[in-house]
DSSP file (Angstrom, degrees, kcal/mol; ACC not computed):
  #  RESIDUE AA STRUCTURE BP1 BP2  ACC     N-H-->O    O-->H-N    N-H-->O    O-->H-N    TCO  KAPPA ALPHA  PHI   PSI    X-CA   Y-CA   Z-CA
    1    1 A X              0   0    0      0, 0.0    98,-2.0     0, 0.0     2,-0.4   0.000 360.0 360.0 360.0 133.6  -25.7   54.4   64.3
    2    2 A X  E     -AB  61  98A   0     59,-2.8    59,-3.4    96,-0.2     2,-0.6  -0.945 360.0-148.9-116.3 135.8  -25.4   58.2   64.2
    3    3 A X  E     -AB  60  97A   0     94,-3.5    94,-2.8    -2,-0.4     2,-0.9  -0.926   1.1-156.3-105.4 123.1  -26.2   60.4   67.2
    4    4 A X  E     -AB  59  96A   0     55,-3.1    55,-2.4    -2,-0.6     2,-0.5  -0.876  23.3-167.3 -93.5 105.6  -27.6   63.8   66.5
    5    5 A X  E     -AB  58  95A   0     90,-2.8    90,-2.8    -2,-0.9     2,-0.5  -0.843  12.5-171.5-104.2 125.3  -26.5   65.6   69.7
    6    6 A X  E     -AB  57  94A   0     51,-2.6    51,-3.0    -2,-0.5     2,-0.5  -0.971   7.7-158.5-114.1 129.7  -27.9   69.0   70.6
    7    7 A X  E     -AB  56  93A   0     86,-3.0    86,-2.0    -2,-0.5     2,-0.4  -0.927  16.4-173.5-106.3 127.1  -26.4   70.9   73.6
    8    8 A X  E     -AB  55  92A   0     47,-2.8    47,-2.7    -2,-0.5     2,-0.5  -0.977  19.2-159.6-130.0 128.9  -28.7   73.5   75.0
    9    9 A X  E     -AB  54  91A   0     82,-3.1    82,-2.4    -2,-0.4     2,-0.5  -0.949  19.9-161.6-105.5 124.6  -28.2   76.1   77.7
   10   10 A X  E     -AB  53  90A   0     43,-3.2    43,-2.3    -2,-0.5    80,-0.2  -0.898  20.3-118.7-112.2 130.0  -31.5   77.3   79.1
   11   11 A X    >>  -     0   0    0     78,-2.8     3,-1.8    -2,-0.5     4,-0.5  -0.420  25.6-125.3 -61.6 137.7  -32.0   80.5   81.1
   12   12 A X  G >4 S+     0   0    0      1,-0.3     3,-0.5     2,-0.2     4,-0.4   0.758 105.0  69.9 -60.6 -25.2  -33.3   79.7   84.5
   13   13 A X  G 34 S+     0   0    0      1,-0.2    -1,-0.3     2,-0.1     4,-0.1   0.733 115.0  24.2 -66.7 -21.6  -36.3   81.9   84.1
   14   14 A X  G <> S+     0   0    0     -3,-1.8     4,-2.8    75,-0.2     5,-0.2   0.261  90.3 112.0-123.1   9.2  -37.8   79.5   81.5
   15   15 A X  H <X S+     0   0    0     -4,-0.5     4,-2.9    -3,-0.5     5,-0.2   0.907  78.9  45.0 -53.2 -52.8  -36.1   76.3   82.6
   16   16 A X  H  > S+     0   0    0     -4,-0.4     4,-2.2     1,-0.2    -1,-0.2   0.901 114.8  48.7 -62.7 -41.4  -39.2   74.4   83.9
   17   17 A X  H  > S+     0   0    0      2,-0.2     4,-2.2     1,-0.2    -1,-0.2   0.920 113.6  47.1 -63.3 -44.6  -41.3   75.4   80.9
   18   18 A X  H  X S+     0   0    0     -4,-2.8     4,-2.8     2,-0.2    -2,-0.2   0.927 111.5  50.4 -63.1 -46.1  -38.6   74.3   78.5
   19   19 A X  H  X S+     0   0    0     -4,-2.9     4,-2.4    -5,-0.2     5,-0.2   0.901 111.2  48.2 -62.6 -41.5  -38.0   71.0   80.3
   20   20 A X  H  X S+     0   0    0     -4,-2.2     4,-2.4    -5,-0.2     5,-0.3   0.924 112.3  49.6 -63.2 -44.6  -41.7   70.2   80.3
   21   21 A X  H  X>S+     0   0    0     -4,-2.2     4,-2.3     2,-0.2     5,-2.1   0.916 112.1  48.4 -60.9 -44.4  -42.0   71.1   76.6
   22   22 A X  I  <>S+     0   0    0     -4,-2.8     5,-1.9     3,-0.2     6,-0.4   0.946 116.9  40.9 -61.5 -48.6  -39.0   68.9   75.7
   23   23 A X  I  <5S+     0   0    0     -4,-2.4    -1,-0.2    -5,-0.2    -2,-0.2   0.800 125.8  33.3 -73.2 -29.5  -40.2   65.9   77.7
   24   24 A X  I  <5S+     0   0    0     -4,-2.4    -1,-0.2    -5,-0.2    -2,-0.2   0.646 135.7   2.4-103.5 -17.0  -43.9   66.1   76.6
   25   25 A X  I  X5S+     0   0    0     -4,-2.3     4,-2.5    -5,-0.3    -3,-0.2   0.623 116.6  52.1-132.1 -61.6  -43.7   67.5   73.1
   26   26 A X  I  ><S+     0   0    0     -5,-2.1     4,-2.4     1,-0.2     5,-0.2   0.901 109.8  46.0 -62.8 -48.6  -40.5   68.1   71.3
   27   27 A X  H  ><S+     0   0    0     -5,-1.9     4,-2.3    -6,-0.3    -1,-0.2   0.914 114.3  50.4 -61.2 -41.0  -38.7   64.8   71.7
   28   28 A X  H  > S+     0   0    0     -6,-0.4     4,-2.2     1,-0.2    -1,-0.2   0.898 109.7  51.1 -62.4 -39.7  -41.8   63.0   70.7
   29   29 A X  H  X S+     0   0    0     -4,-2.5     4,-0.6     2,-0.2    -2,-0.2   0.878 109.0  51.4 -65.2 -37.5  -42.1   65.2   67.6
   30   30 A X  H ><>S+     0   0    0     -4,-2.4     3,-1.0     1,-0.2     5,-0.5   0.935 112.6  44.6 -64.4 -46.0  -38.5   64.4   66.7
   31   31 A X  H ><5S+     0   0    0     -4,-2.3     3,-1.9     1,-0.2     5,-0.4   0.855 104.5  64.5 -67.2 -33.6  -39.1   60.7   67.0
   32   32 A X  H 3<5S+     0   0    0     -4,-2.2    -1,-0.2     1,-0.3    -2,-0.2   0.670  84.3  75.3 -65.3 -15.7  -42.4   61.0   65.1
   33   33 A X  T <<5S-     0   0    0     -3,-1.0    -1,-0.3    -4,-0.6    -2,-0.2   0.735 102.6-130.3 -65.5 -19.5  -40.4   62.1   62.0
   34   34 A X  T < 5S+     0   0    0     -3,-1.9    -2,-0.1    -4,-0.2    -3,-0.1   0.499  85.1 101.5  81.9   3.8  -39.4   58.5   61.6
   35   35 A X  S   <S+     0   0    0     -5,-0.5    27,-0.4     1,-0.1     2,-0.4   0.584  75.1  53.2 -95.8 -12.0  -35.7   59.4   61.3
   36   36 A X        -     0   0    0     -5,-0.4    25,-0.3    -6,-0.3    -2,-0.2  -0.959  59.5-158.1-127.0 142.7  -34.7   58.5   64.8
   37   37 A X  S    S-     0   0    0     23,-3.2     2,-0.3    -2,-0.4    24,-0.1   0.766  76.1 -19.9 -88.3 -27.6  -35.2   55.3   66.7
   38   38 A X  E     -C   60   0A   0     22,-0.8    22,-2.7     2,-0.0     2,-0.3  -0.964  57.9-138.7-165.5 175.8  -34.9   56.8   70.2
   39   39 A X  E     -C   59   0A   0     -2,-0.3     2,-0.4    20,-0.2    20,-0.2  -0.974   3.1-153.7-146.2 158.9  -33.7   59.8   72.2
   40   40 A X  E     -C   58   0A   0     18,-2.3    18,-3.2    -2,-0.3     2,-0.5  -0.998   4.3-159.7-137.1 130.6  -31.9   60.5   75.5
   41   41 A X  E     +C   57   0A   0     -2,-0.4     2,-0.4    16,-0.2    16,-0.2  -0.958  20.7 173.5-110.8 120.1  -32.1   63.8   77.5
   42   42 A X  E     -C   56   0A   0     14,-2.9    14,-3.0    -2,-0.5     2,-0.4  -0.966  28.9-127.2-130.8 145.8  -29.3   64.3   79.9
   43   43 A X  E     -C   55   0A   0     -2,-0.4     2,-0.6    12,-0.2    12,-0.3  -0.738  23.4-128.7 -89.1 135.6  -28.3   67.1   82.2
   44   44 A X        -     0   0    0     10,-2.8     2,-1.6    -2,-0.4    10,-0.4  -0.753  16.1-144.5 -84.7 122.8  -24.7   68.5   81.9
   45   45 A X        +     0   0    0     -2,-0.6     2,-0.3     8,-0.1    -1,-0.1  -0.444  63.2  98.0 -92.9  64.1  -23.3   68.5   85.4
   46   46 A X  S    S-     0   0    0     -2,-1.6     2,-0.5     8,-0.1     8,-0.3  -0.992  71.9-121.6-145.0 142.0  -21.1   71.6   85.1
   47   47 A X        -     0   0    0     -2,-0.3     2,-0.3     6,-0.1     6,-0.1  -0.751  28.9-140.7 -86.2 126.4  -21.8   75.2   86.2
   48   48 A X    >   -     0   0    0     -2,-0.5     3,-1.5     4,-0.4     4,-0.0  -0.652  10.2-135.6 -86.3 140.4  -21.6   77.6   83.3
   49   49 A X  T 3  S+     0   0    0     -2,-0.3    -1,-0.1     1,-0.3     3,-0.1   0.835 109.3  54.3 -59.1 -32.3  -20.0   81.0   83.7
   50   50 A X  T 3  S-     0   0    0      1,-0.3    -1,-0.3    -3,-0.0     2,-0.1   0.527 110.8-130.6 -81.0  -5.2  -23.0   82.4   81.8
   51   51 A X    <   +     0   0    0     -3,-1.5    -1,-0.3     1,-0.1    -2,-0.1  -0.408  59.3 100.1  85.8-167.3  -25.5   80.8   84.1
   52   52 A X  S    S-     0   0    0     -2,-0.1    -4,-0.4    -3,-0.1     2,-0.4  -0.139  75.4 -76.2  78.9-178.6  -28.4   78.8   83.1
   53   53 A X  E     -A   10   0A   0    -43,-2.3   -43,-3.2    -6,-0.1     2,-0.4  -0.973  41.5-146.6-121.9 134.9  -28.8   75.0   83.0
   54   54 A X  E     +A    9   0A   0    -10,-0.4   -10,-2.8    -2,-0.4     2,-0.3  -0.855  17.1 178.7-111.1 138.0  -27.2   72.9   80.2
   55   55 A X  E     -AC   8  43A   0    -47,-2.7   -47,-2.8    -2,-0.4     2,-0.5  -0.921  20.7-144.3-129.9 155.2  -28.6   69.7   78.7
   56   56 A X  E     -AC   7  42A   0    -14,-3.0   -14,-2.9    -2,-0.3     2,-0.5  -0.991  13.4-164.4-116.1 130.1  -27.5   67.3   76.0
   57   57 A X  E     -AC   6  41A   0    -51,-3.0   -51,-2.6    -2,-0.5     2,-0.6  -0.971   6.8-164.1-116.6 119.4  -30.3   65.8   73.9
   58   58 A X  E     -AC   5  40A   0    -18,-3.2   -18,-2.3    -2,-0.5     2,-0.5  -0.908   4.9-169.0-112.1 118.8  -29.2   62.8   71.9
   59   59 A X  E     -AC   4  39A   0    -55,-2.4   -55,-3.1    -2,-0.6     2,-0.7  -0.920  16.6-140.8-107.3 128.0  -31.3   61.5   69.0
   60   60 A X  E     -AC   3  38A   0    -22,-2.7   -23,-3.2    -2,-0.5   -22,-0.8  -0.797  18.7-173.7 -98.2 115.1  -30.3   58.1   67.6
   61   61 A X  E     -A    2   0A   0    -59,-3.4   -59,-2.8    -2,-0.7   -25,-0.2  -0.849  26.4-136.3-105.3 141.6  -30.5   57.8   63.8
   62   62 A X  S    S+     0   0    0    -27,-0.4     2,-0.3    -2,-0.4    -1,-0.1   0.752  82.7   1.0 -68.8 -21.9  -29.9   54.4   62.1
   63   63 A X  S  > S-     0   0    0    -28,-0.3     4,-1.7   -61,-0.1     5,-0.1  -0.980  70.5-105.7-158.2 165.2  -27.8   56.0   59.4
   64   64 A X  H  > S+     0   0    0     -2,-0.3     4,-2.5     1,-0.2     5,-0.2   0.842 119.9  58.1 -62.9 -34.3  -26.2   59.2   58.0
   65   65 A X  H  > S+     0   0    0      2,-0.2     4,-2.2     1,-0.2    -1,-0.2   0.888 103.6  50.9 -65.2 -39.2  -28.9   59.0   55.3
   66   66 A X  H  > S+     0   0    0      2,-0.2     4,-2.0     1,-0.2    -1,-0.2   0.901 111.1  48.7 -65.0 -39.9  -31.7   59.1   57.9
   67   67 A X  H  X S+     0   0    0     -4,-1.7     4,-2.4     2,-0.2    -2,-0.2   0.911 110.2  51.2 -66.2 -41.7  -30.1   62.1   59.5
   68   68 A X  H  X S+     0   0    0     -4,-2.5     4,-2.4     1,-0.2    -2,-0.2   0.895 108.3  52.4 -61.0 -39.8  -29.8   63.9   56.2
   69   69 A X  H  X S+     0   0    0     -4,-2.2     4,-2.5     2,-0.2     5,-0.3   0.894 107.3  52.4 -64.0 -39.3  -33.4   63.2   55.5
   70   70 A X  H  X>S+     0   0    0     -4,-2.0     4,-2.8     2,-0.2     5,-2.0   0.948 109.7  49.3 -59.1 -48.2  -34.3   64.8   58.8
   71   71 A X  H  <5S+     0   0    0     -4,-2.4     5,-0.5     1,-0.2    -2,-0.2   0.924 116.9  41.4 -56.3 -46.1  -32.3   67.9   57.9
   72   72 A X  H  <5S+     0   0    0     -4,-2.4    -1,-0.2     1,-0.1    -2,-0.2   0.826 127.4  28.0 -73.5 -32.9  -34.0   68.1   54.5
   73   73 A X  H  <5S+     0   0    0     -4,-2.5    -3,-0.2    -5,-0.2    -2,-0.2   0.734 134.1   8.2-104.6 -26.0  -37.6   67.3   55.6
   74   74 A X  T  X5S+     0   0    0     -4,-2.8     4,-2.2    -5,-0.3     5,-0.3   0.646  93.4  90.0-133.9 -23.2  -38.0   68.4   59.2
   75   75 A X  H  ><S+     0   0    0     -5,-2.0     4,-2.8     1,-0.2     5,-0.3   0.887  88.7  51.2 -57.0 -47.5  -35.2   70.4   60.8
   76   76 A X  H  > S+     0   0    0     -5,-0.5     4,-2.5     1,-0.2    -1,-0.2   0.944 113.7  43.1 -57.5 -51.7  -36.4   73.9   59.9
   77   77 A X  H  > S+     0   0    0      1,-0.2     4,-1.5     2,-0.2    -1,-0.2   0.909 117.0  45.8 -63.4 -43.1  -39.9   73.5   61.3
   78   78 A X  H  X S+     0   0    0     -4,-2.2     4,-1.1     2,-0.2    -1,-0.2   0.866 114.1  48.6 -71.2 -35.2  -38.8   71.7   64.5
   79   79 A X  H  X S+     0   0    0     -4,-2.8     4,-2.1    -5,-0.3     3,-0.2   0.915 109.1  53.1 -66.8 -42.8  -36.0   74.2   65.1
   80   80 A X  H  X S+     0   0    0     -4,-2.5     4,-2.7    -5,-0.3     5,-0.2   0.837 100.2  62.4 -64.2 -32.4  -38.3   77.1   64.6
   81   81 A X  H  X S+     0   0    0     -4,-1.5     4,-1.6     1,-0.2    -1,-0.2   0.936 109.0  40.6 -57.8 -47.8  -40.8   75.8   67.1
   82   82 A X  H  X S+     0   0    0     -4,-1.1     4,-2.6    -3,-0.2     5,-0.4   0.893 114.2  52.3 -68.4 -40.6  -38.3   76.0   69.9
   83   83 A X  H  X S+     0   0    0     -4,-2.1     4,-2.0     1,-0.2    -2,-0.2   0.877 109.1  50.3 -65.4 -37.2  -36.9   79.4   68.8
   84   84 A X  H  < S+     0   0    0     -4,-2.7    -1,-0.2    -5,-0.2    -2,-0.2   0.897 116.1  42.0 -66.2 -39.8  -40.4   80.9   68.7
   85   85 A X  H  < S+     0   0    0     -4,-1.6    -2,-0.2    -5,-0.2    -1,-0.2   0.888 132.7  18.0 -74.3 -39.8  -41.1   79.7   72.2
   86   86 A X  H >< S+     0   0    0     -4,-2.6     3,-2.9     1,-0.2     4,-0.2   0.505  78.7 168.3-119.6  -6.7  -37.8   80.4   73.9
   87   87 A X  G >< S+     0   0    0     -4,-2.0     3,-1.0    -5,-0.4    -1,-0.2   0.102  74.8   2.1  35.4-118.9  -36.1   83.0   71.6
   88   88 A X  G 3  S+     0   0    0      1,-0.2    -1,-0.3     3,-0.0    -5,-0.0   0.313 117.6  78.7 -83.9   9.4  -33.1   84.5   73.3
   89   89 A X  G <  S+     0   0    0     -3,-2.9   -78,-2.8   -78,-0.1     2,-0.4   0.314  90.2  62.8 -94.5   6.9  -33.4   82.5   76.5
   90   90 A X  E <   -B   10   0A   0     -3,-1.0     2,-0.5   -80,-0.2   -80,-0.2  -0.998  59.1-167.1-138.6 130.9  -31.9   79.4   74.8
   91   91 A X  E     +B    9   0A   0    -82,-2.4   -82,-3.1    -2,-0.4     2,-0.4  -0.983  23.0 175.1-116.9 127.3  -28.4   78.9   73.4
   92   92 A X  E     +B    8   0A   0     -2,-0.5     2,-0.3   -84,-0.2   -84,-0.2  -0.976  16.6 173.4-138.1 143.4  -28.1   75.7   71.3
   93   93 A X  E     -B    7   0A   0    -86,-2.0   -86,-3.0    -2,-0.4     2,-0.3  -0.988  17.9-144.3-144.6 154.0  -25.5   74.0   69.1
   94   94 A X  E     -B    6   0A   0     -2,-0.3     2,-0.3   -88,-0.2   -88,-0.2  -0.863  12.6-176.7-120.3 149.4  -25.6   70.6   67.4
   95   95 A X  E     -B    5   0A   0    -90,-2.8   -90,-2.8    -2,-0.3     2,-0.5  -0.977  21.3-132.6-137.9 153.5  -23.0   67.9   66.7
   96   96 A X  E     -B    4   0A   0     -2,-0.3     2,-0.4   -92,-0.2   -92,-0.2  -0.920  24.2-170.8-106.6 132.4  -23.1   64.7   64.8
   97   97 A X  E     -B    3   0A   0    -94,-2.8   -94,-3.5    -2,-0.5     2,-0.5  -0.961  11.5-151.7-124.5 139.6  -21.5   61.6   66.5
   98   98 A X  E     -B    2   0A   0     -2,-0.4     2,-0.5   -96,-0.2   -96,-0.2  -0.949  19.7-129.4-110.9 128.2  -20.8   58.2   65.1
   99   99 A X        +     0   0    0    -98,-2.0     3,-0.1    -2,-0.5    -2,-0.0  -0.642  28.5 175.0 -75.7 121.5  -20.8   55.2   67.4
  100  100 A X        -     0   0    0     -2,-0.5     2,-0.3     1,-0.4    -1,-0.2   0.853  64.2 -19.8 -93.0 -46.4  -17.6   53.3   66.8
  101  101 A X        -     0   0    0      0, 0.0    -1,-0.4     0, 0.0     2,-0.4  -0.985  52.5-145.3-158.9 157.7  -18.0   50.7   69.5
  102  102 A X              0   0    0     -2,-0.3    -3,-0.0    -3,-0.1     0, 0.0  -0.986 360.0 360.0-127.9 140.0  -19.8   50.1   72.8
  103  103 A X              0   0    0     -2,-0.4    -1,-0.1     0, 0.0     0, 0.0   0.367 360.0 360.0-127.7 360.0  -18.3   48.2   75.7
């Protein structure tokens, strides 16, 4: 199992709009690609010096190949959707995580 983790800092001026979009549209669109089995949206409980509210969005892919297929087939369009809506009010970076064991 591979986790595609995106960490996002959202400007407070658009926070509610972004959160509604994530919960009602974007996460569903990501899962609809067929490359992820589920997703988890969590709030990061730390105050950032730059302000804003930070979230981690974790998308669970069954394999590295499924994640690569997402990159090749869907990433550009789905990323651009968020960038068009929220532009410079959102700072985002992604990491790939591999589950080694769960206890």
